[in-house]
C-alpha positions in Angstrom: 21.2 -15.1 -0.4 17.9 -13.7 -0.7 17.5 -10.1 1.5 14.1 -8.5 2.4 15.3 -4.8 0.9 11.9 -3.1 1.2 8.0 -2.7 2.4 6.4 -0.6 -0.2 2.7 0.4 -0.1 1.4 0.6 -3.1 -2.3 0.1 -4.4 -2.7 -2.0 -7.1 -5.9 -3.9 -8.7 -7.3 -6.4 -7.0 -3.8 -7.0 -4.4 -3.3 -5.7 -0.9 -1.5 -2.1 -0.1 1.8 -3.8 1.1 4.3 -5.9 -0.4 7.9 -7.8 0.1 10.2 -6.3 -2.1 13.1 -8.9 -1.9 16.8 -8.0 -3.0 16.4 -10.7 -6.4 13.6 -8.4 -7.5 11.2 -10.5 -6.0 7.9 -9.5 -4.5 5.5 -11.4 -2.4 2.2 -9.6 -1.8 0.5 -10.9 1.7 -2.4 -10.1 3.7 -2.1 -7.4 6.0 -3.5 -10.1 8.9 -0.3 -11.6 8.9 2.5 -9.3 9.2 2.2 -8.7 12.6 0.5 -6.0 12.8 -2.5 -5.0 15.3 -6.0 -6.3 14.1 -7.0 -3.3 14.6 -4.5 -1.8 11.0 -4.8 -4.8 9.2 -8.5 -4.3 8.8 -7.4 0.1 7.6 -5.6 -1.5 6.1 -7.9 -4.5 4.0 -10.4 -2.3 4.6 -8.7 0.7 2.7 -7.7 -1.7 -0.3 -11.0 -3.0 -0.7 -11.8 0.4 -1.6 -9.6 1.3 -4.0 -10.5 -1.9 -5.9 -14.1 -0.3 -6.0 -13.4 2.8 -7.4 -12.8 0.3 -10.7 -15.6 -0.7 -13.7 -14.1 -4.3 -14.1 -15.9 -2.8 -17.5 -13.1 0.4 -18.1 -10.3 -0.1 -16.6 -9.2 3.5 -18.1 -12.4 5.5 -16.9 -11.7 8.0 -14.1 -10.8 6.7 -10.4 -12.1 9.9 -8.9 -14.6 13.3 -9.2 -11.8 15.6 -8.8 -8.6 16.3 -7.5 -9.6 17.0 -4.2 -11.7 13.6 -3.8 -7.8 12.1 -4.4 -6.2 13.5 -2.7 -7.3 12.5 0.1 -7.9 9.5 -0.8 -3.7 9.1 -1.0 -3.9 11.0 2.0 -5.6 8.3 4.3 -3.2 6.0 1.9 0.1 8.0 3.6 -1.1 7.8 7.3 -1.9 4.4 7.5 1.4 3.8 5.3 3.6 5.4 8.3 1.6 3.3 10.7 2.6 0.2 9.1 6.2 1.7 9.0 6.2 2.2 12.6 4.5 -1.5 13.5 7.6 -3.2 10.5 10.4 -1.2 11.5 13.5 -3.1 12.5 12.0 -5.4 9.8 13.9 -3.6 6.3 16.1 -1.4 5.8 13.5 1.3 4.0 9.4 1.8 3.6 8.0 3.2 0.6 4.9 5.0 0.1 4.5 5.1 -3.4 1.6 7.6 -4.5 -1.3 7.9 -6.6 0.0 9.6 -8.8 3.2 7.2 -8.7 5.2 9.1 -6.7 7.8 7.2 -3.3 8.2 9.0 -1.2 11.0 6.7 1.0 9.2 7.0 5.3 11.8 5.2 6.3 
């Protein structure tokens, strides 16, 4: 039987930031407005995702996303703060919550 393994906050182009990962390896990527979060938090997640998507040049996915490492770190810090809020809001739904940084490092928040 398939069980909920974890929630994951990971940015991917044209995807929502929160992923639901199942024990069979499948993952769902629902609109944050259907996760049971506050409307404010869901709206901030959607806006953050939109800002991330806007960083990409659809004609050149290899182009740098940020002008500086400080700008990248600030964006990542904002994501980690949002992820912590989501982890708290979804506590009890999954055994763990993982934040994937822009450097592809996984940080277990719960």
